N, CA, C and O atoms as a Tinker XYZ file with bonds, in Angstrom:
   328  protein
     1  N    169.602000  249.290000   97.507000    73     2
     2  CA   170.506000  248.218000   97.894000    64     1     3
     3  C    171.368000  247.860000   96.681000    63     2     4     5
     4  O    170.851000  247.584000   95.598000    81     3
     5  N    172.639000  247.870000   96.872000    73     3     6
     6  CA   173.540000  247.511000   95.779000    64     5     7
     7  C    173.729000  245.998000   95.740000    63     6     8     9
     8  O    173.342000  245.279000   96.661000    81     7
     9  N    174.334000  245.539000   94.652000    73     7    10
    10  CA   174.588000  244.113000   94.510000    64     9    11
    11  C    175.417000  243.593000   95.685000    63    10    12    13
    12  O    175.179000  242.486000   96.166000    81    11
    13  N    176.377000  244.374000   96.144000    73    11    14
    14  CA   177.233000  243.943000   97.245000    64    13    15
    15  C    176.494000  243.876000   98.570000    63    14    16    17
    16  O    176.928000  243.166000   99.477000    81    15
    17  N    175.388000  244.596000   98.705000    73    15    18
    18  CA   174.632000  244.600000   99.952000    64    17    19
    19  C    173.672000  243.423000  100.063000    63    18    20    21
    20  O    173.184000  243.123000  101.153000    81    19
    21  N    173.402000  242.765000   98.969000    73    19    22
    22  CA   172.453000  241.654000   98.984000    64    21    23
    23  C    173.071000  240.444000   99.671000    63    22    24    25
    24  O    174.263000  240.177000   99.520000    81    23
    25  N    172.254000  239.712000  100.426000    73    23    26
    26  CA   172.791000  238.502000  101.051000    64    25    27
    27  C    173.143000  237.472000   99.972000    63    26    28    29
    28  O    172.466000  237.363000   98.950000    81    27
    29  N    174.196000  236.738000  100.219000    73    27    30
    30  CA   174.620000  235.701000   99.285000    64    29    31
    31  C    173.708000  234.495000   99.460000    63    30    32    33
    32  O    173.531000  233.990000  100.569000    81    31
    33  N    173.132000  234.039000   98.349000    73    31    34
    34  CA   172.258000  232.883000   98.415000    64    33    35
    35  C    173.031000  231.623000   98.054000    63    34    36    37
    36  O    173.642000  231.530000   96.990000    81    35
    37  N    172.989000  230.670000   98.953000    73    35    38
    38  CA   173.599000  229.376000   98.711000    64    37    39
    39  C    172.525000  228.426000   98.195000    63    38    40    41
    40  O    171.384000  228.458000   98.657000    81    39
    41  N    172.885000  227.599000   97.257000    73    39    42
    42  CA   171.985000  226.584000   96.749000    64    41    43
    43  C    172.566000  225.228000   97.110000    63    42    44    45
    44  O    173.777000  225.023000   97.033000    81    43
    45  N    171.705000  224.306000   97.503000    73    43    46
    46  CA   172.129000  222.955000   97.861000    64    45    47
    47  C    171.725000  221.984000   96.766000    63    46    48    49
    48  O    170.607000  222.037000   96.253000    81    47
    49  N    172.645000  221.098000   96.416000    73    47    50
    50  CA   172.410000  220.102000   95.383000    64    49    51
    51  C    172.812000  218.730000   95.906000    63    50    52    53
    52  O    173.726000  218.609000   96.721000    81    51
    53  N    172.121000  217.696000   95.429000    73    51    54
    54  CA   172.515000  216.316000   95.699000    64    53    55
    55  C    172.545000  215.570000   94.371000    63    54    56    57
    56  O    171.682000  215.753000   93.513000    81    55
    57  N    173.561000  214.726000   94.228000    73    55    58
    58  CA   173.749000  213.975000   92.989000    64    57    59
    59  C    174.059000  212.516000   93.296000    63    58    60    61
    60  O    174.758000  212.204000   94.260000    81    59
    61  N    173.535000  211.641000   92.468000    73    59    62
    62  CA   173.943000  210.252000   92.472000    64    61    63
    63  C    175.186000  210.176000   91.593000    63    62    64    65
    64  O    175.178000  210.659000   90.460000    81    63
    65  N    176.255000  209.570000   92.112000    73    63    66
    66  CA   177.503000  209.453000   91.355000    64    65    67
    67  C    177.836000  207.973000   91.240000    63    66    68    69
    68  O    178.137000  207.316000   92.236000    81    67
    69  N    177.781000  207.455000   90.021000    73    67    70
    70  CA   178.092000  206.045000   89.785000    64    69    71
    71  C    179.511000  205.898000   89.266000    63    70    72    73
    72  O    179.994000  206.707000   88.474000    81    71
    73  N    180.165000  204.843000   89.734000    73    71    74
    74  CA   181.508000  204.558000   89.253000    64    73    75
    75  C    182.589000  204.770000   90.296000    63    74    76    77
    76  O    183.743000  204.404000   90.071000    81    75
    77  N    182.237000  205.357000   91.435000    73    75    78
    78  CA   183.228000  205.550000   92.496000    64    77    79
    79  C    183.418000  204.220000   93.228000    63    78    80    81
    80  O    182.448000  203.600000   93.663000    81    79
    81  N    184.671000  203.791000   93.361000    73    79    82
    82  CA   184.923000  202.503000   94.004000    64    81    83
    83  C    185.894000  202.579000   95.178000    63    82    84    85
    84  O    186.055000  201.601000   95.909000    81    83
    85  N    186.544000  203.730000   95.370000    73    83    86
    86  CA   187.574000  203.809000   96.417000    64    85    87
    87  C    187.729000  205.251000   96.907000    63    86    88    89
    88  O    187.089000  206.169000   96.393000    81    87
    89  N    188.584000  205.427000   97.902000    73    87    90
    90  CA   188.820000  206.768000   98.443000    64    89    91
    91  C    189.436000  207.706000   97.409000    63    90    92    93
    92  O    189.178000  208.910000   97.433000    81    91
    93  N    190.243000  207.168000   96.506000    73    91    94
    94  CA   190.798000  208.000000   95.438000    64    93    95
    95  C    189.669000  208.582000   94.584000    63    94    96    97
    96  O    189.702000  209.758000   94.223000    81    95
    97  N    188.673000  207.756000   94.263000    73    95    98
    98  CA   187.516000  208.226000   93.481000    64    97    99
    99  C    186.786000  209.344000   94.235000    63    98   100   101
   100  O    186.425000  210.371000   93.660000    81    99
   101  N    186.584000  209.117000   95.519000    73    99   102
   102  CA   185.898000  210.115000   96.351000    64   101   103
   103  C    186.654000  211.440000   96.325000    63   102   104   105
   104  O    186.049000  212.496000   96.136000    81   103
   105  N    187.961000  211.392000   96.513000    73   103   106
   106  CA   188.770000  212.614000   96.506000    64   105   107
   107  C    188.761000  213.292000   95.135000    63   106   108   109
   108  O    188.756000  214.520000   95.050000    81   107
   109  N    188.757000  212.500000   94.069000    73   107   110
   110  CA   188.725000  213.070000   92.717000    64   109   111
   111  C    187.443000  213.871000   92.504000    63   110   112   113
   112  O    187.471000  214.966000   91.943000    81   111
   113  N    186.321000  213.314000   92.958000    73   111   114
   114  CA   185.039000  214.015000   92.827000    64   113   115
   115  C    185.044000  215.268000   93.699000    63   114   116   117
   116  O    184.659000  216.344000   93.241000    81   115
   117  N    185.476000  215.136000   94.944000    73   115   118
   118  CA   185.519000  216.295000   95.845000    64   117   119
   119  C    186.391000  217.406000   95.274000    63   118   120   121
   120  O    185.987000  218.569000   95.261000    81   119
   121  N    187.570000  217.060000   94.807000    73   119   122
   122  CA   188.492000  218.062000   94.277000    64   121   123
   123  C    187.946000  218.722000   93.009000    63   122   124   125
   124  O    188.108000  219.927000   92.817000    81   123
   125  N    187.306000  217.944000   92.156000    73   123   126
   126  CA   186.732000  218.506000   90.927000    64   125   127
   127  C    185.646000  219.526000   91.247000    63   126   128   129
   128  O    185.566000  220.578000   90.614000    81   127
   129  N    184.812000  219.208000   92.232000    73   127   130
   130  CA   183.720000  220.123000   92.591000    64   129   131
   131  C    184.266000  221.334000   93.339000    63   130   132   133
   132  O    183.821000  222.457000   93.099000    81   131
   133  N    185.212000  221.126000   94.229000    73   131   134
   134  CA   185.797000  222.259000   94.975000    64   133   135
   135  C    186.492000  223.253000   94.050000    63   134   136   137
   136  O    186.629000  224.427000   94.394000    81   135
   137  N    186.926000  222.798000   92.892000    73   135   138
   138  CA   187.600000  223.681000   91.935000    64   137   139
   139  C    186.629000  224.612000   91.203000    63   138   140   141
   140  O    187.060000  225.540000   90.518000    81   139
   141  N    185.338000  224.372000   91.342000    73   139   142
   142  CA   184.340000  225.226000   90.688000    64   141   143
   143  C    184.205000  226.521000   91.488000    63   142   144   145
   144  O    183.964000  226.476000   92.694000    81   143
   145  N    184.356000  227.670000   90.836000    73   143   146
   146  CA   184.143000  228.931000   91.553000    64   145   147
   147  C    182.733000  228.968000   92.153000    63   146   148   149
   148  O    181.746000  228.700000   91.468000    81   147
   149  N    182.661000  229.303000   93.432000    73   147   150
   150  CA   181.368000  229.402000   94.107000    64   149   151
   151  C    181.013000  228.190000   94.945000    63   150   152   153
   152  O    180.088000  228.260000   95.754000    81   151
   153  N    181.722000  227.076000   94.776000    73   151   154
   154  CA   181.463000  225.890000   95.599000    64   153   155
   155  C    181.987000  226.154000   97.011000    63   154   156   157
   156  O    183.151000  226.512000   97.192000    81   155
   157  N    181.126000  225.977000   98.000000    73   155   158
   158  CA   181.546000  226.238000   99.369000    64   157   159
   159  C    181.590000  224.987000  100.230000    63   158   160   161
   160  O    182.464000  224.863000  101.088000    81   159
   161  N    180.675000  224.065000  100.020000    73   159   162
   162  CA   180.635000  222.835000  100.806000    64   161   163
   163  C    180.483000  221.650000   99.863000    63   162   164   165
   164  O    179.621000  221.648000   98.984000    81   163
   165  N    181.327000  220.645000  100.054000    73   163   166
   166  CA   181.279000  219.431000   99.241000    64   165   167
   167  C    181.389000  218.240000  100.174000    63   166   168   169
   168  O    182.337000  218.148000  100.955000    81   167
   169  N    180.427000  217.325000  100.103000    73   167   170
   170  CA   180.462000  216.121000  100.914000    64   169   171
   171  C    180.128000  214.942000  100.001000    63   170   172   173
   172  O    179.030000  214.868000   99.450000    81   171
   173  N    181.073000  214.028000   99.845000    73   171   174
   174  CA   180.863000  212.859000   98.991000    64   173   175
   175  C    180.795000  211.631000   99.885000    63   174   176   177
   176  O    181.714000  211.362000  100.658000    81   175
   177  N    179.700000  210.890000   99.774000    73   175   178
   178  CA   179.500000  209.654000  100.520000    64   177   179
   179  C    179.795000  208.501000   99.567000    63   178   180   181
   180  O    178.965000  208.163000   98.723000    81   179
   181  N    180.958000  207.905000   99.698000    73   179   182
   182  CA   181.397000  206.835000   98.808000    64   181   183
   183  C    180.460000  205.628000   98.891000    63   182   184   185
   184  O    180.075000  205.068000   97.864000    81   183
   185  N    180.095000  205.233000  100.103000    73   183   186
   186  CA   179.270000  204.043000  100.294000    64   185   187
   187  C    177.902000  204.175000   99.634000    63   186   188   189
   188  O    177.385000  203.209000   99.074000    81   187
   189  N    177.318000  205.361000   99.697000    73   187   190
   190  CA   175.985000  205.584000   99.119000    64   189   191
   191  C    176.051000  206.105000   97.687000    63   190   192   193
   192  O    175.043000  206.107000   96.981000    81   191
   193  N    177.236000  206.547000   97.254000    73   191   194
   194  CA   177.370000  207.079000   95.903000    64   193   195
   195  C    176.646000  208.395000   95.721000    63   194   196   197
   196  O    176.006000  208.634000   94.696000    81   195
   197  N    176.756000  209.256000   96.739000    73   195   198
   198  CA   176.049000  210.534000   96.713000    64   197   199
   199  C    177.022000  211.679000   96.969000    63   198   200   201
   200  O    177.889000  211.600000   97.839000    81   199
   201  N    176.857000  212.733000   96.196000    73   199   202
   202  CA   177.622000  213.962000   96.409000    64   201   203
   203  C    176.640000  215.066000   96.767000    63   202   204   205
   204  O    175.686000  215.321000   96.031000    81   203
   205  N    176.874000  215.716000   97.894000    73   203   206
   206  CA   176.085000  216.871000   98.320000    64   205   207
   207  C    176.967000  218.100000   98.179000    63   206   208   209
   208  O    178.093000  218.133000   98.675000    81   207
   209  N    176.447000  219.099000   97.503000    73   207   210
   210  CA   177.221000  220.295000   97.196000    64   209   211
   211  C    176.379000  221.514000   97.501000    63   210   212   213
   212  O    175.174000  221.524000   97.247000    81   211
   213  N    177.008000  222.544000   98.044000    73   211   214
   214  CA   176.309000  223.812000   98.221000    64   213   215
   215  C    177.230000  224.952000   97.847000    63   214   216   217
   216  O    178.454000  224.819000   97.845000    81   215
   217  N    176.618000  226.062000   97.534000    73   215   218
   218  CA   177.356000  227.248000   97.151000    64   217   219
   219  C    176.607000  228.045000   96.113000    63   218   220   221
   220  O    175.422000  227.820000   95.865000    81   219
   221  N    177.312000  228.978000   95.512000    73   219   222
   222  CA   176.754000  229.801000   94.449000    64   221   223
   223  C    177.275000  229.269000   93.120000    63   222   224   225
   224  O    178.223000  229.811000   92.552000    81   223
   225  N    176.655000  228.215000   92.637000    73   223   226
   226  CA   177.055000  227.580000   91.402000    64   225   227
   227  C    175.853000  226.861000   90.818000    63   226   228   229
   228  O    174.807000  226.758000   91.459000    81   227
   229  N    176.007000  226.368000   89.609000    73   227   230
   230  CA   174.873000  225.714000   88.955000    64   229   231
   231  C    175.039000  224.197000   88.983000    63   230   232   233
   232  O    176.151000  223.677000   89.080000    81   231
   233  N    173.914000  223.508000   88.898000    73   231   234
   234  CA   173.923000  222.055000   88.831000    64   233   235
   235  C    174.690000  221.604000   87.591000    63   234   236   237
   236  O    175.403000  220.601000   87.631000    81   235
   237  N    174.550000  222.328000   86.510000    73   235   238
   238  CA   175.230000  221.980000   85.268000    64   237   239
   239  C    176.757000  222.016000   85.455000    63   238   240   241
   240  O    177.464000  221.146000   84.947000    81   239
   241  N    177.254000  223.010000   86.174000    73   239   242
   242  CA   178.696000  223.095000   86.446000    64   241   243
   243  C    179.180000  221.881000   87.243000    63   242   244   245
   244  O    180.255000  221.341000   86.980000    81   243
   245  N    178.377000  221.467000   88.212000    73   243   246
   246  CA   178.750000  220.328000   89.049000    64   245   247
   247  C    178.768000  219.047000   88.224000    63   246   248   249
   248  O    179.714000  218.262000   88.297000    81   247
   249  N    177.715000  218.844000   87.441000    73   247   250
   250  CA   177.641000  217.652000   86.594000    64   249   251
   251  C    178.835000  217.605000   85.641000    63   250   252   253
   252  O    179.471000  216.564000   85.477000    81   251
   253  N    179.124000  218.729000   85.026000    73   251   254
   254  CA   180.249000  218.793000   84.077000    64   253   255
   255  C    181.568000  218.443000   84.765000    63   254   256   257
   256  O    182.381000  217.707000   84.207000    81   255
   257  N    181.783000  218.960000   85.960000    73   255   258
   258  CA   183.031000  218.699000   86.688000    64   257   259
   259  C    183.163000  217.223000   87.053000    63   258   260   261
   260  O    184.236000  216.640000   86.899000    81   259
   261  N    182.091000  216.621000   87.530000    73   259   262
   262  CA   182.151000  215.214000   87.947000    64   261   263
   263  C    182.265000  214.293000   86.737000    63   262   264   265
   264  O    183.022000  213.323000   86.760000    81   263
   265  N    181.518000  214.595000   85.690000    73   263   266
   266  CA   181.630000  213.795000   84.465000    64   265   267
   267  C    183.029000  213.889000   83.878000    63   266   268   269
   268  O    183.527000  212.936000   83.278000    81   267
   269  N    183.658000  215.046000   84.056000    73   267   270
   270  CA   185.023000  215.227000   83.576000    64   269   271
   271  C    186.013000  214.297000   84.260000    63   270   272   273
   272  O    187.093000  214.037000   83.730000    81   271
   273  N    185.653000  213.798000   85.425000    73   271   274
   274  CA   186.492000  212.838000   86.142000    64   273   275
   275  C    186.157000  211.400000   85.748000    63   274   276   277
   276  O    186.802000  210.461000   86.216000    81   275
   277  N    185.147000  211.226000   84.885000    73   275   278
   278  CA   184.814000  209.893000   84.377000    64   277   279
   279  C    183.664000  209.187000   85.067000    63   278   280   281
   280  O    183.495000  207.980000   84.892000    81   279
   281  N    182.872000  209.900000   85.842000    73   279   282
   282  CA   181.772000  209.277000   86.574000    64   281   283
   283  C    180.430000  209.616000   85.941000    63   282   284   285
   284  O    180.301000  210.606000   85.222000    81   283
   285  N    179.436000  208.783000   86.216000    73   283   286
   286  CA   178.074000  209.010000   85.734000    64   285   287
   287  C    177.322000  209.743000   86.839000    63   286   288   289
   288  O    177.279000  209.280000   87.978000    81   287
   289  N    176.730000  210.884000   86.502000    73   287   290
   290  CA   176.112000  211.759000   87.498000    64   289   291
   291  C    174.654000  212.012000   87.152000    63   290   292   293
   292  O    174.311000  212.261000   85.996000    81   291
   293  N    173.801000  211.945000   88.163000    73   291   294
   294  CA   172.388000  212.286000   87.985000    64   293   295
   295  C    171.944000  213.107000   89.185000    63   294   296   297
   296  O    172.216000  212.733000   90.326000    81   295
   297  N    171.261000  214.226000   88.939000    73   295   298
   298  CA   170.724000  215.009000   90.053000    64   297   299
   299  C    169.701000  214.194000   90.841000    63   298   300   301
   300  O    168.946000  213.408000   90.270000    81   299
   301  N    169.688000  214.387000   92.133000    73   299   302
   302  CA   168.674000  213.779000   93.010000    64   301   303
   303  C    167.694000  214.895000   93.356000    63   302   304   305
   304  O    168.104000  215.938000   93.865000    81   303
   305  N    166.405000  214.690000   93.089000    73   303   306
   306  CA   165.434000  215.735000   93.412000    64   305   307
   307  C    165.492000  216.084000   94.909000    63   306   308   309
   308  O    165.751000  215.226000   95.752000    81   307
   309  N    165.248000  217.341000   95.208000    73   307   310
   310  CA   165.288000  217.829000   96.588000    64   309   311
   311  C    164.434000  216.966000   97.502000    63   310   312   313
   312  O    163.296000  216.629000   97.175000    81   311
   313  N    164.999000  216.613000   98.654000    73   311   314
   314  CA   164.274000  215.816000   99.634000    64   313   315
   315  C    164.372000  214.321000   99.421000    63   314   316   317
   316  O    163.768000  213.565000  100.181000    81   315
   317  N    165.110000  213.858000   98.413000    73   315   318
   318  CA   165.189000  212.430000   98.114000    64   317   319
   319  C    166.527000  211.794000   98.446000    63   318   320   321
   320  O    166.692000  210.592000   98.236000    81   319
   321  N    167.509000  212.570000   98.967000    73   319   322
   322  CA   168.855000  212.026000   99.184000    64   321   323
   323  C    168.987000  211.213000  100.472000    63   322   324   325
   324  O    169.976000  210.499000  100.637000    81   323
   325  N    168.044000  211.296000  101.367000    73   323   326
   326  CA   168.170000  210.603000  102.643000    64   325   327
   327  C    167.505000  209.318000  102.612000    63   326   328
   328  O    167.511000  208.596000  103.609000    81   327
């Protein structure tokens, strides 16, 4: 089996994002994460301050992108976002 024949594995991440106060903040976080190569799904819940991301990317890349927009980011352990 070659590398191209292997199924693509998506990883799901959830993050607490502090500092978002409006729809502009939400869009800034979404756009920053969508710009990461490998990001396929991005859902930011402004009211709860949570960003859910999936794709072929690392948690470190996501944190770096969101922090670059000026927000405080902390990973949420799997199963704790609901």
